[in-house]
N, C-alpha and C positions, 0 to 999 in steps of 0.2 A: 503492499500500498504505500502509495506516495505521503509524506507528511508536509507537503507545500501550500494544503489546504488550510488557510486560518481562518479557524472558529471563532466567532463572537459568542460569548456565554450573557445571555442579558438578567441581571437579577432584582428589578424594583424592592426595597423592600417600606417596613413600617409595622413596627409593634411586633417582633419576632425574635423576643429578646432571647428566651427560649429552646428559639427551633434554629435558628440560622448556623451557629456553630456546627451542629451536622451538617446543614445546606451546603454550606462553603468549604467544611474537609471533605466533601466528595467530589465537587467543582477543584479541586486544590490537586485532589489524586488522582485528576483523570489518566488514563493510560494514553491517550492524546498528548503529545507534546506542543502542540501551533494554536495554541487558544488566548485568547485577551479575555478580561471578565470585565464588564461594565456593570456599575453598580449605582442603585440612583437610591438614594435617600431622602424618602417624600416625606422630610421634617420627621423624622419617628421619634415620638417622646421618652421612650427606654434607652437602652444601651445596647442595642442591634448595633451599631455604628462600632462600639469599642469593642465587642467580641468581633466582626469581621475582620476590626483591625489587629486583633491580636491572631489570627488565623493567617492575615497575610505577613505580620511577622513571622510565624512559625513555622511558614511553607517559604516564605520567602521570595514571594511572586509580585512585590511593589510594583516591578518594571512591567508589569501583567496587567496589572488593574487599573482601570480607569473609574473616579468616587464621582459622582453629579450630587449635590447636593440641592433640597429646593429651600426657600428661605420659610415655605408656608405649604402647611397640604395640600397639593394638588390635584390629590386621588390617582387612582393605577392607571388610569388611561393616558394622564398627561406623561406620568411617569415612565411606562413602555414605551411611548414616543420619544421622549428623552434617550433612553437608553438605543433607539434605532439612528437618533440621529447622529449618535457619538459613537457605533460602531465602526469598525473598519475590515471586518474580518470578509471571506469569501461567502459563509454562511452564517447563519445565524441561530441560535437554540434559547427560547426562555426558558428561565427555572423560578418557580413561583419560592420566596426565599424562604418557606417552612418546608418544604419537601425537600428529596433529596434523590440524586443517580444514583445507579451503578457504574461503575468504577471504569468500566469498558465501552458506556455508554457512546459515549462523544466517537471513540475511535469505531467502535461499528456502523453507527449511522453515517461517518465519513467514508467508511470502506463501501458498503452499500449502495452510497449516492456516486460517489467514484466509479464503482462500477459500471451503475446503469447510467453514469453523467446525468442525473436527475438532478432537476428544480428542489424537491419536497424528498428528504426519507424520511423515515417516520417506526414508532416503534408500539409494544404493548405498555400499558402502565399496570400498577398495582393499588387497589384504595386500601392505606394502610387505618387500621382500628386499634383500639386499644389493647382488647386481645386475640385479635384475629386478620388474615389479610384476603383482599379478591383481588383476582388477577382477571386481567380485561385484556386479552389478545385483540390488538387490529389488525384490519386484512387491507394492504397497501398493493396495487393493480399498476400497470402500465395504459391501464385503458383511460386517457384523460375524461370522455362523457361518463365511466362510471366511477370515477372518484371525486367529481363533480356531484354525482345525485349521491355519492355517498357523505360529502361531507353536508349536502343538504339535507337529507334527511336524521343526519348524526350517529349514521351505523359505525361512521369513526367519529370519534369525541372532538364537538367542534373547541376544541380550545390550541392553546400556543405550544405550549410545555415538550411535547411529545415527541416534536417537528422539527429537524434541521430543514433550514430553510437558504435557498439560494438569495444573496441581501437584495442582488439585481431587482429581483421581482419588487422589492419596495423601493431601492434608488432611481430606477429607473419608471416608479409610478406614486411619486412621492407626496402627491396632490391629492389622489386618490385611494392610496393603500395605506391608511393611518388608522390610529383608534384613534374614539371618536369621543371625547370627554363630556357625557351625558350620561347624569347618573342618573334619566330616565330610558337609557338602552344599555341592553349586556351586548357588549360591540366586539368580544371576541367569535362569536358568530359569524359578523358581516364581515370582518380580515378575516378569517379562516375560509367565509366562502370565494373573498377576493381572490387570497393568494393561491388556491387549489384552482381557481380560472385561471389566472394569468402563467401556473407552473405548467408545464409539457408534456415532463416527465417526472417518473416517483419511481421510489426503491421502499423498500420495508424491511425490518430486521424482525425476527418472530422470533421475538421476546419482550416480556414485560420488564423492562428498565428504571421507566421514570416511577418513583414512590410516592403517593397523594397523601398528603397527612391531612386526616377526618377527625382527629381530635385536638386540633388546635382552637380552644375556645372564642378565637377572635373571628374564626373564618365559619362559623357555625353557621347556615341559611335554613330558614323555615321559607317554607312557601305560603307564600301571600297573591294579593289581589298584582301589588305592585309589582311584584317580582312576574307575574303571568304578564301583567302589560308591558312591560320591559321589554320581557322576551318577545311581544309580538311589535313592540318600535322595530325592533334588530331584525324580523321575518320580514317587514316592511321595506326598509332598506334595502335587504339583500334580495326581494323580490324588484324593487328600483335596478339596483344594477345589473343582474339577469338582463332585463327586459331593451336596459339601455346597452346592453353589447349582443344581442339577439342572439340567447343562451336558454332564454325563459322556456320553450316549449322543452327542451332536452331536460330541465329539473323540473318540469311542472306538477309531473305526480305528484315525487316527493316533496315538493314544496307545500301540495296540499293535505300530507302528510303529516310532513313536519307542521300545518298548522293546527290542525288538528289534536295531535298530541299534544302540543304546548297549550293549550286550552284548557285541556284537561282536568287539572287539579280544581278548576270551575265546577266542575262537575263532584268531583268524588274526595277532593280533602276540603273535610270539615273548615281547616284553617281559613278556606277563601272560598267557601260555597257560595255559588251567585249565578241559578241556569238562567237568570235573564242576560248577567252579561257574558255568559257563555253564548247563547243562542245570536246573540249581535255580532260577536268577535268571530270574525274569518266562518261567515255563515257558508261562504263557497264550500268549505270545508266538512258541512256537517255528516255527509252521507258517507265520508271515505273509511268510516269504521269498518265497510263493506269489504275494504281491501287489505283489512290488517286482523292479523295472528288472535283475535281477541278471543277470553270465554265468551260461552254462548248469554251469561247472565249478563257482562257487561254489554255488549250485544243491545240486549234489551230495553237495556239500561239508556243506550244512542239511540235508540229507536224512539224511546218512549220523550228523550226529551226534544227531541227535532217536533216531536207531532205536536198536530194542537191540543192534545194530553199532558204539557209539560208539566202543567200549573200540580199535578195529580206526583211528582218525579220524585218529589223532598220525604212524600210520604210511602215510596217504595225502595228507596234507594239503601233505606236501611237493613 
């Protein structure tokens, strides 16, 4: 494997003092040597910066590190954009600052990218809970349309942290491929769909090498109406992007399924149950359940929710 390919590992951080040491140790001990590290301190109020500096000194990697410091908290999207603006690698890889990666993850992703001349190479991930782990393999193929459909429907998880991405996808489309600092929208989804559109070749490593921490209390998320609407905003912008690029027909069926799945909490989650809102949000997707492998009980509920008798839904859903 050629090692002249430079990789930028991008790490925004905020309030991860208890976890960031393990994260950066996994980064500084990678088996692949040609790496730069870009950290963005989003005005963290804890000792995360001190911990990172301790590990930088321990592994003597100061010459490989860039640290950008915000004067005030700007949020994850602005921090990610600062990472992108300060990278100089041929490829980049985002790592969340409370997660960690296998020591050979970068080496294997670079090797896969080189062999296939890929714009994106990816791997699977592991959900790490306090008492157990769950592996999630991801399937990558070199069929561009298939990959666009997979990221649209999220059969490949729509997050950046398990993907090695050719930097020119961002630098050549800087005005378009950006994270949008809008708290009303989950912008990972749009960004992932954009880079999968611009990527022409893909590669995969059949191993779960990224460890996604689920026990950081600062990252606990609960499904809410706001969360559903934030997903909906991202889906709308993604649909506009596909329409503008003339590929909407390629992903139309998958986008309809994504719309339907995104609003399921409005029917099935007690935290945000709202059947009237469900009927109004993406109504064009209300019958897509017929094409998805749901249990019969759920399909009956979906039929009822979309029927003139929807008002009795709350009585039978229990």
